[in-house]
C-alpha positions as CSV (number, residue, x, y, z in Angstrom):
1,M,298.9,-76.2,185.9
2,I,298.5,-77.4,189.5
3,T,301.2,-74.9,190.6
4,N,299.1,-72.0,189.1
5,I,296.0,-73.2,191.0
6,M,298.0,-73.4,194.3
7,V,299.3,-69.9,193.8
8,K,295.8,-68.6,193.2
9,V,294.5,-70.4,196.3
10,V,297.3,-69.0,198.5
11,I,296.7,-65.5,197.2
12,F,293.0,-65.9,197.8
13,V,293.5,-67.2,201.4
14,V,296.0,-64.4,202.2
15,T,293.6,-61.8,200.8
16,M,290.7,-63.2,202.9
17,D,292.9,-63.2,206.0
18,D,293.9,-59.6,205.3
19,D,290.3,-58.7,205.0
20,L,289.4,-60.4,208.3
21,A,292.4,-58.7,210.0
22,N,291.2,-55.3,208.8
């Protein structure tokens, strides 16, 4: 489902952002 992909992308971006922040 497109929604599932969107959620995974958002989680991926947030995780990457958190990694860069740390």
